[in-house]
mmCIF file of the N, C-alpha and C atoms, coordinates in Angstrom:
data_MODEL
# 
_entry.id   MODEL 
# 
loop_
_atom_site.group_PDB 
_atom_site.id 
_atom_site.type_symbol 
_atom_site.label_atom_id 
_atom_site.label_alt_id 
_atom_site.label_comp_id 
_atom_site.label_asym_id 
_atom_site.label_entity_id 
_atom_site.label_seq_id 
_atom_site.pdbx_PDB_ins_code 
_atom_site.Cartn_x 
_atom_site.Cartn_y 
_atom_site.Cartn_z 
_atom_site.occupancy 
_atom_site.B_iso_or_equiv 
_atom_site.pdbx_formal_charge 
_atom_site.auth_seq_id 
_atom_site.auth_comp_id 
_atom_site.auth_asym_id 
_atom_site.auth_atom_id 
_atom_site.pdbx_PDB_model_num 
ATOM 1   N N  . MET A 1 1  ? 0.912   -1.178 0.072   1.00 0.00 ? 1  MET A N  1 
ATOM 2   C CA . MET A 1 1  ? 0.048   0.167  -0.054  1.00 0.00 ? 1  MET A CA 1 
ATOM 3   C C  . MET A 1 1  ? 0.828   1.208  -0.033  1.00 0.00 ? 1  MET A C  1 
ATOM 4   N N  . ASP A 1 2  ? 0.536   2.226  -0.778  1.00 0.00 ? 2  ASP A N  1 
ATOM 5   C CA . ASP A 1 2  ? 1.358   3.542  -0.944  1.00 0.00 ? 2  ASP A CA 1 
ATOM 6   C C  . ASP A 1 2  ? 1.046   4.390  0.354   1.00 0.00 ? 2  ASP A C  1 
ATOM 7   N N  . SER A 1 3  ? 2.074   4.759  0.905   1.00 0.00 ? 3  SER A N  1 
ATOM 8   C CA . SER A 1 3  ? 1.973   5.554  2.048   1.00 0.00 ? 3  SER A CA 1 
ATOM 9   C C  . SER A 1 3  ? 2.059   7.073  1.807   1.00 0.00 ? 3  SER A C  1 
ATOM 10  N N  . LEU A 1 4  ? 2.055   7.473  0.612   1.00 0.00 ? 4  LEU A N  1 
ATOM 11  C CA . LEU A 1 4  ? 2.059   8.791  0.100   1.00 0.00 ? 4  LEU A CA 1 
ATOM 12  C C  . LEU A 1 4  ? 0.819   9.552  0.640   1.00 0.00 ? 4  LEU A C  1 
ATOM 13  N N  . MET A 1 5  ? 1.225   10.827 1.349   1.00 0.00 ? 5  MET A N  1 
ATOM 14  C CA . MET A 1 5  ? 0.151   11.701 1.962   1.00 0.00 ? 5  MET A CA 1 
ATOM 15  C C  . MET A 1 5  ? 0.000   12.786 1.000   1.00 0.00 ? 5  MET A C  1 
ATOM 16  N N  . HIS A 1 6  ? -1.219  13.110 0.504   1.00 0.00 ? 6  HIS A N  1 
ATOM 17  C CA . HIS A 1 6  ? -1.312  14.118 -0.515  1.00 0.00 ? 6  HIS A CA 1 
ATOM 18  C C  . HIS A 1 6  ? -1.684  15.413 0.403   1.00 0.00 ? 6  HIS A C  1 
ATOM 19  N N  . THR A 1 7  ? -1.192  16.404 -0.110  1.00 0.00 ? 7  THR A N  1 
ATOM 20  C CA . THR A 1 7  ? -1.596  17.751 0.514   1.00 0.00 ? 7  THR A CA 1 
ATOM 21  C C  . THR A 1 7  ? -2.555  18.551 -0.366  1.00 0.00 ? 7  THR A C  1 
ATOM 22  N N  . MET A 1 8  ? -2.997  19.572 0.369   1.00 0.00 ? 8  MET A N  1 
ATOM 23  C CA . MET A 1 8  ? -3.935  20.473 -0.452  1.00 0.00 ? 8  MET A CA 1 
ATOM 24  C C  . MET A 1 8  ? -3.336  21.085 -1.633  1.00 0.00 ? 8  MET A C  1 
ATOM 25  N N  . PRO A 1 9  ? -2.053  21.499 -1.491  1.00 0.00 ? 9  PRO A N  1 
ATOM 26  C CA . PRO A 1 9  ? -1.292  21.960 -2.818  1.00 0.00 ? 9  PRO A CA 1 
ATOM 27  C C  . PRO A 1 9  ? -1.001  21.008 -3.911  1.00 0.00 ? 9  PRO A C  1 
ATOM 28  N N  . ASN A 1 10 ? -0.967  19.771 -3.335  1.00 0.00 ? 10 ASN A N  1 
ATOM 29  C CA . ASN A 1 10 ? -0.749  18.719 -4.399  1.00 0.00 ? 10 ASN A CA 1 
ATOM 30  C C  . ASN A 1 10 ? -2.025  18.373 -4.930  1.00 0.00 ? 10 ASN A C  1 
ATOM 31  N N  . LEU A 1 11 ? -3.028  18.446 -4.317  1.00 0.00 ? 11 LEU A N  1 
ATOM 32  C CA . LEU A 1 11 ? -4.482  18.376 -4.971  1.00 0.00 ? 11 LEU A CA 1 
ATOM 33  C C  . LEU A 1 11 ? -4.767  19.356 -6.051  1.00 0.00 ? 11 LEU A C  1 
ATOM 34  N N  . PHE A 1 12 ? -4.454  20.608 -5.689  1.00 0.00 ? 12 PHE A N  1 
ATOM 35  C CA . PHE A 1 12 ? -4.633  21.739 -6.469  1.00 0.00 ? 12 PHE A CA 1 
ATOM 36  C C  . PHE A 1 12 ? -3.768  21.656 -7.975  1.00 0.00 ? 12 PHE A C  1 
ATOM 37  N N  . ASP A 1 13 ? -2.570  21.079 -7.621  1.00 0.00 ? 13 ASP A N  1 
ATOM 38  C CA . ASP A 1 13 ? -1.762  20.807 -8.628  1.00 0.00 ? 13 ASP A CA 1 
ATOM 39  C C  . ASP A 1 13 ? -2.275  19.884 -9.653  1.00 0.00 ? 13 ASP A C  1 
ATOM 40  N N  . GLN A 1 14 ? -2.973  18.655 -8.982  1.00 0.00 ? 14 GLN A N  1 
ATOM 41  C CA . GLN A 1 14 ? -3.607  17.738 -9.744  1.00 0.00 ? 14 GLN A CA 1 
ATOM 42  C C  . GLN A 1 14 ? -4.684  18.036 -10.507 1.00 0.00 ? 14 GLN A C  1 
ATOM 43  N N  . LEU A 1 15 ? -5.448  18.892 -10.084 1.00 0.00 ? 15 LEU A N  1 
ATOM 44  C CA . LEU A 1 15 ? -6.749  19.655 -10.531 1.00 0.00 ? 15 LEU A CA 1 
ATOM 45  C C  . LEU A 1 15 ? -6.101  20.680 -11.536 1.00 0.00 ? 15 LEU A C  1 
ATOM 46  N N  . GLY A 1 16 ? -4.856  20.941 -11.812 1.00 0.00 ? 16 GLY A N  1 
ATOM 47  C CA . GLY A 1 16 ? -4.512  22.040 -12.719 1.00 0.00 ? 16 GLY A CA 1 
ATOM 48  C C  . GLY A 1 16 ? -4.798  23.608 -12.285 1.00 0.00 ? 16 GLY A C  1 
ATOM 49  N N  . LEU A 1 17 ? -4.914  23.645 -10.911 1.00 0.00 ? 17 LEU A N  1 
ATOM 50  C CA . LEU A 1 17 ? -5.281  24.940 -10.363 1.00 0.00 ? 17 LEU A CA 1 
ATOM 51  C C  . LEU A 1 17 ? -4.082  25.566 -9.724  1.00 0.00 ? 17 LEU A C  1 
ATOM 52  N N  . PRO A 1 18 ? -3.938  26.839 -9.617  1.00 0.00 ? 18 PRO A N  1 
ATOM 53  C CA . PRO A 1 18 ? -2.777  27.363 -8.849  1.00 0.00 ? 18 PRO A CA 1 
ATOM 54  C C  . PRO A 1 18 ? -2.590  26.795 -7.477  1.00 0.00 ? 18 PRO A C  1 
ATOM 55  N N  . SER A 1 19 ? -1.608  26.543 -6.973  1.00 0.00 ? 19 SER A N  1 
ATOM 56  C CA . SER A 1 19 ? -1.546  25.728 -5.647  1.00 0.00 ? 19 SER A CA 1 
ATOM 57  C C  . SER A 1 19 ? -0.697  26.351 -4.478  1.00 0.00 ? 19 SER A C  1 
ATOM 58  N N  . ASP A 1 20 ? -0.372  27.734 -4.691  1.00 0.00 ? 20 ASP A N  1 
ATOM 59  C CA . ASP A 1 20 ? 0.166   28.427 -3.530  1.00 0.00 ? 20 ASP A CA 1 
ATOM 60  C C  . ASP A 1 20 ? -0.837  28.797 -2.539  1.00 0.00 ? 20 ASP A C  1 
ATOM 61  N N  . GLU A 1 21 ? -0.431  29.012 -1.337  1.00 0.00 ? 21 GLU A N  1 
ATOM 62  C CA . GLU A 1 21 ? -1.418  29.151 -0.107  1.00 0.00 ? 21 GLU A CA 1 
ATOM 63  C C  . GLU A 1 21 ? -2.554  30.190 -0.502  1.00 0.00 ? 21 GLU A C  1 
ATOM 64  N N  . ALA A 1 22 ? -2.070  31.305 -1.076  1.00 0.00 ? 22 ALA A N  1 
ATOM 65  C CA . ALA A 1 22 ? -3.042  32.493 -1.328  1.00 0.00 ? 22 ALA A CA 1 
ATOM 66  C C  . ALA A 1 22 ? -4.012  32.242 -2.313  1.00 0.00 ? 22 ALA A C  1 
ATOM 67  N N  . SER A 1 23 ? -3.555  31.273 -3.414  1.00 0.00 ? 23 SER A N  1 
ATOM 68  C CA . SER A 1 23 ? -4.463  30.950 -4.485  1.00 0.00 ? 23 SER A CA 1 
ATOM 69  C C  . SER A 1 23 ? -5.504  29.968 -3.953  1.00 0.00 ? 23 SER A C  1 
ATOM 70  N N  . ILE A 1 24 ? -5.036  29.039 -3.021  1.00 0.00 ? 24 ILE A N  1 
ATOM 71  C CA . ILE A 1 24 ? -6.007  27.983 -2.473  1.00 0.00 ? 24 ILE A CA 1 
ATOM 72  C C  . ILE A 1 24 ? -7.136  28.773 -1.652  1.00 0.00 ? 24 ILE A C  1 
ATOM 73  N N  . SER A 1 25 ? -6.567  29.686 -0.708  1.00 0.00 ? 25 SER A N  1 
ATOM 74  C CA . SER A 1 25 ? -7.452  30.470 0.195   1.00 0.00 ? 25 SER A CA 1 
ATOM 75  C C  . SER A 1 25 ? -8.403  31.273 -0.736  1.00 0.00 ? 25 SER A C  1 
ATOM 76  N N  . GLN A 1 26 ? -8.011  31.822 -1.998  1.00 0.00 ? 26 GLN A N  1 
ATOM 77  C CA . GLN A 1 26 ? -8.889  32.672 -2.618  1.00 0.00 ? 26 GLN A CA 1 
ATOM 78  C C  . GLN A 1 26 ? -9.897  31.744 -3.279  1.00 0.00 ? 26 GLN A C  1 
ATOM 79  N N  . PHE A 1 27 ? -9.575  30.525 -3.925  1.00 0.00 ? 27 PHE A N  1 
ATOM 80  C CA . PHE A 1 27 ? -10.408 29.682 -4.421  1.00 0.00 ? 27 PHE A CA 1 
ATOM 81  C C  . PHE A 1 27 ? -11.465 29.230 -3.418  1.00 0.00 ? 27 PHE A C  1 
ATOM 82  N N  . ILE A 1 28 ? -11.202 28.876 -2.225  1.00 0.00 ? 28 ILE A N  1 
ATOM 83  C CA . ILE A 1 28 ? -12.221 28.538 -1.277  1.00 0.00 ? 28 ILE A CA 1 
ATOM 84  C C  . ILE A 1 28 ? -13.131 29.696 -0.725  1.00 0.00 ? 28 ILE A C  1 
ATOM 85  N N  . ALA A 1 29 ? -12.523 30.814 -0.730  1.00 0.00 ? 29 ALA A N  1 
ATOM 86  C CA . ALA A 1 29 ? -13.236 32.050 -0.317  1.00 0.00 ? 29 ALA A CA 1 
ATOM 87  C C  . ALA A 1 29 ? -14.490 32.360 -1.585  1.00 0.00 ? 29 ALA A C  1 
ATOM 88  N N  . THR A 1 30 ? -13.783 32.060 -2.810  1.00 0.00 ? 30 THR A N  1 
ATOM 89  C CA . THR A 1 30 ? -14.721 32.489 -3.906  1.00 0.00 ? 30 THR A CA 1 
ATOM 90  C C  . THR A 1 30 ? -15.798 31.409 -4.041  1.00 0.00 ? 30 THR A C  1 
ATOM 91  N N  . HIS A 1 31 ? -15.542 30.279 -3.948  1.00 0.00 ? 31 HIS A N  1 
ATOM 92  C CA . HIS A 1 31 ? -16.534 29.271 -4.200  1.00 0.00 ? 31 HIS A CA 1 
ATOM 93  C C  . HIS A 1 31 ? -17.453 28.605 -2.942  1.00 0.00 ? 31 HIS A C  1 
ATOM 94  N N  . SER A 1 32 ? -17.080 29.201 -1.819  1.00 0.00 ? 32 SER A N  1 
ATOM 95  C CA . SER A 1 32 ? -17.952 28.675 -0.717  1.00 0.00 ? 32 SER A CA 1 
ATOM 96  C C  . SER A 1 32 ? -18.785 29.808 -0.099  1.00 0.00 ? 32 SER A C  1 
ATOM 97  N N  . PRO A 1 33 ? -19.965 29.426 0.580   1.00 0.00 ? 33 PRO A N  1 
ATOM 98  C CA . PRO A 1 33 ? -20.094 27.992 0.836   1.00 0.00 ? 33 PRO A CA 1 
ATOM 99  C C  . PRO A 1 33 ? -21.009 27.338 -0.261  1.00 0.00 ? 33 PRO A C  1 
ATOM 100 N N  . LEU A 1 34 ? -20.598 26.125 -0.482  1.00 0.00 ? 34 LEU A N  1 
ATOM 101 C CA . LEU A 1 34 ? -21.620 25.236 -1.245  1.00 0.00 ? 34 LEU A CA 1 
ATOM 102 C C  . LEU A 1 34 ? -22.767 24.933 -0.634  1.00 0.00 ? 34 LEU A C  1 
ATOM 103 N N  . PRO A 1 35 ? -23.975 24.781 -1.527  1.00 0.00 ? 35 PRO A N  1 
ATOM 104 C CA . PRO A 1 35 ? -25.162 24.559 -0.902  1.00 0.00 ? 35 PRO A CA 1 
ATOM 105 C C  . PRO A 1 35 ? -25.194 23.068 -0.112  1.00 0.00 ? 35 PRO A C  1 
ATOM 106 N N  . HIS A 1 36 ? -25.846 23.123 0.939   1.00 0.00 ? 36 HIS A N  1 
ATOM 107 C CA . HIS A 1 36 ? -25.839 21.850 1.622   1.00 0.00 ? 36 HIS A CA 1 
ATOM 108 C C  . HIS A 1 36 ? -26.455 20.774 0.897   1.00 0.00 ? 36 HIS A C  1 
ATOM 109 N N  . GLY A 1 37 ? -25.767 19.543 0.894   1.00 0.00 ? 37 GLY A N  1 
ATOM 110 C CA . GLY A 1 37 ? -26.267 18.405 0.127   1.00 0.00 ? 37 GLY A CA 1 
ATOM 111 C C  . GLY A 1 37 ? -25.725 18.363 -1.228  1.00 0.00 ? 37 GLY A C  1 
ATOM 112 N N  . LEU A 1 38 ? -25.085 19.434 -1.794  1.00 0.00 ? 38 LEU A N  1 
ATOM 113 C CA . LEU A 1 38 ? -24.436 19.444 -3.109  1.00 0.00 ? 38 LEU A CA 1 
ATOM 114 C C  . LEU A 1 38 ? -22.912 18.659 -2.876  1.00 0.00 ? 38 LEU A C  1 
ATOM 115 N N  . PRO A 1 39 ? -22.895 17.506 -3.709  1.00 0.00 ? 39 PRO A N  1 
ATOM 116 C CA . PRO A 1 39 ? -21.657 16.865 -3.623  1.00 0.00 ? 39 PRO A CA 1 
ATOM 117 C C  . PRO A 1 39 ? -20.552 17.600 -4.264  1.00 0.00 ? 39 PRO A C  1 
ATOM 118 N N  . LEU A 1 40 ? -19.375 17.638 -3.716  1.00 0.00 ? 40 LEU A N  1 
ATOM 119 C CA . LEU A 1 40 ? -18.339 18.460 -4.209  1.00 0.00 ? 40 LEU A CA 1 
ATOM 120 C C  . LEU A 1 40 ? -18.124 18.534 -5.757  1.00 0.00 ? 40 LEU A C  1 
ATOM 121 N N  . ALA A 1 41 ? -18.104 17.091 -6.167  1.00 0.00 ? 41 ALA A N  1 
ATOM 122 C CA . ALA A 1 41 ? -17.831 16.953 -7.640  1.00 0.00 ? 41 ALA A CA 1 
ATOM 123 C C  . ALA A 1 41 ? -18.884 17.546 -8.527  1.00 0.00 ? 41 ALA A C  1 
ATOM 124 N N  . ASP A 1 42 ? -20.019 17.726 -8.052  1.00 0.00 ? 42 ASP A N  1 
ATOM 125 C CA . ASP A 1 42 ? -21.123 18.376 -8.839  1.00 0.00 ? 42 ASP A CA 1 
ATOM 126 C C  . ASP A 1 42 ? -21.271 19.819 -8.797  1.00 0.00 ? 42 ASP A C  1 
ATOM 127 N N  . ALA A 1 43 ? -20.244 20.513 -8.079  1.00 0.00 ? 43 ALA A N  1 
ATOM 128 C CA . ALA A 1 43 ? -20.205 21.982 -8.237  1.00 0.00 ? 43 ALA A CA 1 
ATOM 129 C C  . ALA A 1 43 ? -19.892 22.450 -9.566  1.00 0.00 ? 43 ALA A C  1 
ATOM 130 N N  . ALA A 1 44 ? -20.678 23.553 -10.081 1.00 0.00 ? 44 ALA A N  1 
ATOM 131 C CA . ALA A 1 44 ? -20.529 24.040 -11.436 1.00 0.00 ? 44 ALA A CA 1 
ATOM 132 C C  . ALA A 1 44 ? -19.186 24.575 -11.906 1.00 0.00 ? 44 ALA A C  1 
ATOM 133 N N  . PHE A 1 45 ? -18.282 24.950 -10.852 1.00 0.00 ? 45 PHE A N  1 
ATOM 134 C CA . PHE A 1 45 ? -17.104 25.415 -11.230 1.00 0.00 ? 45 PHE A CA 1 
ATOM 135 C C  . PHE A 1 45 ? -16.000 24.632 -11.730 1.00 0.00 ? 45 PHE A C  1 
ATOM 136 N N  . TRP A 1 46 ? -16.134 23.210 -11.672 1.00 0.00 ? 46 TRP A N  1 
ATOM 137 C CA . TRP A 1 46 ? -15.199 22.189 -12.050 1.00 0.00 ? 46 TRP A CA 1 
ATOM 138 C C  . TRP A 1 46 ? -15.419 21.892 -13.567 1.00 0.00 ? 46 TRP A C  1 
ATOM 139 N N  . THR A 1 47 ? -14.278 21.502 -14.285 1.00 0.00 ? 47 THR A N  1 
ATOM 140 C CA . THR A 1 47 ? -14.342 20.917 -15.665 1.00 0.00 ? 47 THR A CA 1 
ATOM 141 C C  . THR A 1 47 ? -14.866 19.655 -15.506 1.00 0.00 ? 47 THR A C  1 
ATOM 142 N N  . ASP A 1 48 ? -15.177 19.015 -16.693 1.00 0.00 ? 48 ASP A N  1 
ATOM 143 C CA . ASP A 1 48 ? -15.562 17.715 -16.633 1.00 0.00 ? 48 ASP A CA 1 
ATOM 144 C C  . ASP A 1 48 ? -14.576 16.646 -16.197 1.00 0.00 ? 48 ASP A C  1 
ATOM 145 N N  . SER A 1 49 ? -13.153 16.849 -16.517 1.00 0.00 ? 49 SER A N  1 
ATOM 146 C CA . SER A 1 49 ? -12.219 16.222 -16.195 1.00 0.00 ? 49 SER A CA 1 
ATOM 147 C C  . SER A 1 49 ? -11.878 16.316 -14.653 1.00 0.00 ? 49 SER A C  1 
ATOM 148 N N  . GLN A 1 50 ? -12.077 17.500 -13.983 1.00 0.00 ? 50 GLN A N  1 
ATOM 149 C CA . GLN A 1 50 ? -11.981 17.691 -12.658 1.00 0.00 ? 50 GLN A CA 1 
ATOM 150 C C  . GLN A 1 50 ? -12.965 16.879 -11.859 1.00 0.00 ? 50 GLN A C  1 
ATOM 151 N N  . LYS A 1 51 ? -14.242 17.000 -12.492 1.00 0.00 ? 51 LYS A N  1 
ATOM 152 C CA . LYS A 1 51 ? -15.478 16.295 -11.793 1.00 0.00 ? 51 LYS A CA 1 
ATOM 153 C C  . LYS A 1 51 ? -15.108 14.709 -11.741 1.00 0.00 ? 51 LYS A C  1 
ATOM 154 N N  . ALA A 1 52 ? -14.682 14.280 -12.931 1.00 0.00 ? 52 ALA A N  1 
ATOM 155 C CA . ALA A 1 52 ? -14.515 12.761 -12.977 1.00 0.00 ? 52 ALA A CA 1 
ATOM 156 C C  . ALA A 1 52 ? -13.437 12.373 -12.087 1.00 0.00 ? 52 ALA A C  1 
ATOM 157 N N  . PHE A 1 53 ? -12.350 13.065 -12.033 1.00 0.00 ? 53 PHE A N  1 
ATOM 158 C CA . PHE A 1 53 ? -11.263 12.901 -10.907 1.00 0.00 ? 53 PHE A CA 1 
ATOM 159 C C  . PHE A 1 53 ? -11.805 12.770 -9.460  1.00 0.00 ? 53 PHE A C  1 
ATOM 160 N N  . LEU A 1 54 ? -12.430 13.851 -9.248  1.00 0.00 ? 54 LEU A N  1 
ATOM 161 C CA . LEU A 1 54 ? -12.875 13.922 -7.677  1.00 0.00 ? 54 LEU A CA 1 
ATOM 162 C C  . LEU A 1 54 ? -13.844 12.879 -7.350  1.00 0.00 ? 54 LEU A C  1 
ATOM 163 N N  . ARG A 1 55 ? -14.791 12.515 -8.433  1.00 0.00 ? 55 ARG A N  1 
ATOM 164 C CA . ARG A 1 55 ? -15.746 11.421 -8.104  1.00 0.00 ? 55 ARG A CA 1 
ATOM 165 C C  . ARG A 1 55 ? -14.961 10.096 -8.013  1.00 0.00 ? 55 ARG A C  1 
ATOM 166 N N  . ASP A 1 56 ? -14.183 9.679  -8.941  1.00 0.00 ? 56 ASP A N  1 
ATOM 167 C CA . ASP A 1 56 ? -13.429 8.487  -8.996  1.00 0.00 ? 56 ASP A CA 1 
ATOM 168 C C  . ASP A 1 56 ? -12.600 8.278  -7.700  1.00 0.00 ? 56 ASP A C  1 
ATOM 169 N N  . GLU A 1 57 ? -11.851 9.381  -7.240  1.00 0.00 ? 57 GLU A N  1 
ATOM 170 C CA . GLU A 1 57 ? -11.073 9.138  -6.004  1.00 0.00 ? 57 GLU A CA 1 
ATOM 171 C C  . GLU A 1 57 ? -11.952 9.036  -4.829  1.00 0.00 ? 57 GLU A C  1 
ATOM 172 N N  . ILE A 1 58 ? -13.101 9.521  -4.692  1.00 0.00 ? 58 ILE A N  1 
ATOM 173 C CA . ILE A 1 58 ? -13.987 9.504  -3.521  1.00 0.00 ? 58 ILE A CA 1 
ATOM 174 C C  . ILE A 1 58 ? -14.624 8.129  -3.530  1.00 0.00 ? 58 ILE A C  1 
ATOM 175 N N  . LEU A 1 59 ? -15.256 7.779  -4.636  1.00 0.00 ? 59 LEU A N  1 
ATOM 176 C CA . LEU A 1 59 ? -15.849 6.479  -4.995  1.00 0.00 ? 59 LEU A CA 1 
ATOM 177 C C  . LEU A 1 59 ? -15.002 5.255  -4.577  1.00 0.00 ? 59 LEU A C  1 
ATOM 178 N N  . ASN A 1 60 ? -13.763 5.381  -4.981  1.00 0.00 ? 60 ASN A N  1 
ATOM 179 C CA . ASN A 1 60 ? -12.833 4.266  -4.698  1.00 0.00 ? 60 ASN A CA 1 
ATOM 180 C C  . ASN A 1 60 ? -12.001 4.430  -3.400  1.00 0.00 ? 60 ASN A C  1 
ATOM 181 N N  . ASP A 1 61 ? -12.384 5.411  -2.762  1.00 0.00 ? 61 ASP A N  1 
ATOM 182 C CA . ASP A 1 61 ? -11.554 5.686  -1.395  1.00 0.00 ? 61 ASP A CA 1 
ATOM 183 C C  . ASP A 1 61 ? -10.150 5.505  -1.713  1.00 0.00 ? 61 ASP A C  1 
ATOM 184 N N  . ALA A 1 62 ? -9.597  6.266  -2.867  1.00 0.00 ? 62 ALA A N  1 
ATOM 185 C CA . ALA A 1 62 ? -8.341  6.297  -3.236  1.00 0.00 ? 62 ALA A CA 1 
ATOM 186 C C  . ALA A 1 62 ? -7.286  7.129  -2.480  1.00 0.00 ? 62 ALA A C  1 
ATOM 187 N N  . ASP A 1 63 ? -6.142  7.201  -2.969  1.00 0.00 ? 63 ASP A N  1 
ATOM 188 C CA . ASP A 1 63 ? -5.210  7.960  -2.216  1.00 0.00 ? 63 ASP A CA 1 
ATOM 189 C C  . ASP A 1 63 ? -5.526  9.499  -2.031  1.00 0.00 ? 63 ASP A C  1 
ATOM 190 N N  . TRP A 1 64 ? -6.194  10.045 -2.874  1.00 0.00 ? 64 TRP A N  1 
ATOM 191 C CA . TRP A 1 64 ? -6.588  11.488 -2.772  1.00 0.00 ? 64 TRP A CA 1 
ATOM 192 C C  . TRP A 1 64 ? -7.775  11.551 -1.951  1.00 0.00 ? 64 TRP A C  1 
ATOM 193 N N  . ALA A 1 65 ? -8.371  10.591 -1.593  1.00 0.00 ? 65 ALA A N  1 
ATOM 194 C CA . ALA A 1 65 ? -9.879  10.831 -0.961  1.00 0.00 ? 65 ALA A CA 1 
ATOM 195 C C  . ALA A 1 65 ? -9.677  11.707 0.405   1.00 0.00 ? 65 ALA A C  1 
ATOM 196 N N  . GLU A 1 66 ? -8.765  11.556 1.188   1.00 0.00 ? 66 GLU A N  1 
ATOM 197 C CA . GLU A 1 66 ? -8.580  12.276 2.418   1.00 0.00 ? 66 GLU A CA 1 
ATOM 198 C C  . GLU A 1 66 ? -8.437  13.886 2.134   1.00 0.00 ? 66 GLU A C  1 
ATOM 199 N N  . VAL A 1 67 ? -7.630  14.175 1.269   1.00 0.00 ? 67 VAL A N  1 
ATOM 200 C CA . VAL A 1 67 ? -7.512  15.642 0.921   1.00 0.00 ? 67 VAL A CA 1 
ATOM 201 C C  . VAL A 1 67 ? -8.753  16.136 0.277   1.00 0.00 ? 67 VAL A C  1 
ATOM 202 N N  . ILE A 1 68 ? -9.369  15.379 -0.583  1.00 0.00 ? 68 ILE A N  1 
ATOM 203 C CA . ILE A 1 68 ? -10.593 15.888 -1.251  1.00 0.00 ? 68 ILE A CA 1 
ATOM 204 C C  . ILE A 1 68 ? -11.635 16.044 -0.066  1.00 0.00 ? 68 ILE A C  1 
ATOM 205 N N  . ASP A 1 69 ? -11.680 15.182 0.890   1.00 0.00 ? 69 ASP A N  1 
ATOM 206 C CA . ASP A 1 69 ? -12.651 15.442 2.056   1.00 0.00 ? 69 ASP A CA 1 
ATOM 207 C C  . ASP A 1 69 ? -12.418 16.716 2.599   1.00 0.00 ? 69 ASP A C  1 
ATOM 208 N N  . MET A 1 70 ? -11.069 16.912 2.849   1.00 0.00 ? 70 MET A N  1 
ATOM 209 C CA . MET A 1 70 ? -10.651 18.263 3.613   1.00 0.00 ? 70 MET A CA 1 
ATOM 210 C C  . MET A 1 70 ? -11.181 19.382 2.584   1.00 0.00 ? 70 MET A C  1 
ATOM 211 N N  . LEU A 1 71 ? -10.997 19.421 1.324   1.00 0.00 ? 71 LEU A N  1 
ATOM 212 C CA . LEU A 1 71 ? -11.406 20.563 0.405   1.00 0.00 ? 71 LEU A CA 1 
ATOM 213 C C  . LEU A 1 71 ? -13.066 20.517 0.575   1.00 0.00 ? 71 LEU A C  1 
ATOM 214 N N  . ASN A 1 72 ? -13.646 19.464 0.443   1.00 0.00 ? 72 ASN A N  1 
ATOM 215 C CA . ASN A 1 72 ? -15.125 19.369 0.569   1.00 0.00 ? 72 ASN A CA 1 
ATOM 216 C C  . ASN A 1 72 ? -15.580 20.164 1.899   1.00 0.00 ? 72 ASN A C  1 
ATOM 217 N N  . ALA A 1 73 ? -14.887 19.737 2.880   1.00 0.00 ? 73 ALA A N  1 
ATOM 218 C CA . ALA A 1 73 ? -15.341 20.382 4.249   1.00 0.00 ? 73 ALA A CA 1 
ATOM 219 C C  . ALA A 1 73 ? -15.152 21.944 4.211   1.00 0.00 ? 73 ALA A C  1 
ATOM 220 N N  . ALA A 1 74 ? -14.076 22.357 3.624   1.00 0.00 ? 74 ALA A N  1 
ATOM 221 C CA . ALA A 1 74 ? -13.651 23.797 3.535   1.00 0.00 ? 74 ALA A CA 1 
ATOM 222 C C  . ALA A 1 74 ? -14.688 24.541 2.684   1.00 0.00 ? 74 ALA A C  1 
ATOM 223 N N  . LEU A 1 75 ? -15.106 23.874 1.619   1.00 0.00 ? 75 LEU A N  1 
ATOM 224 C CA . LEU A 1 75 ? -16.025 24.555 0.800   1.00 0.00 ? 75 LEU A CA 1 
ATOM 225 C C  . LEU A 1 75 ? -17.502 24.443 1.174   1.00 0.00 ? 75 LEU A C  1 
ATOM 226 N N  . HIS A 1 76 ? -17.855 23.800 1.984   1.00 0.00 ? 76 HIS A N  1 
ATOM 227 C CA . HIS A 1 76 ? -19.231 23.602 2.694   1.00 0.00 ? 76 HIS A CA 1 
ATOM 228 C C  . HIS A 1 76 ? -19.490 24.301 4.053   1.00 0.00 ? 76 HIS A C  1 
ATOM 229 N N  . ILE A 1 77 ? -18.321 24.949 4.437   1.00 0.00 ? 77 ILE A N  1 
ATOM 230 C CA . ILE A 1 77 ? -18.664 25.736 5.821   1.00 0.00 ? 77 ILE A CA 1 
ATOM 231 C C  . ILE A 1 77 ? -19.159 27.114 5.430   1.00 0.00 ? 77 ILE A C  1 
# 
């Protein structure tokens, strides 16, 4: 089993988004709060490929799932 711990900047890199701390904070401020009950991957601001990545990683409880959950929590506050 891979013990790699993904970080929020790694996730933003994976999604093709700016990954510095200021950009991540701005992204969260711009896109939150998401409506209660809206799955993260269904948010309108993702591209189709970003949506597919987020869905697949969560559904498969894959390596990225923990940091995706952290982003989900940050956007639903």
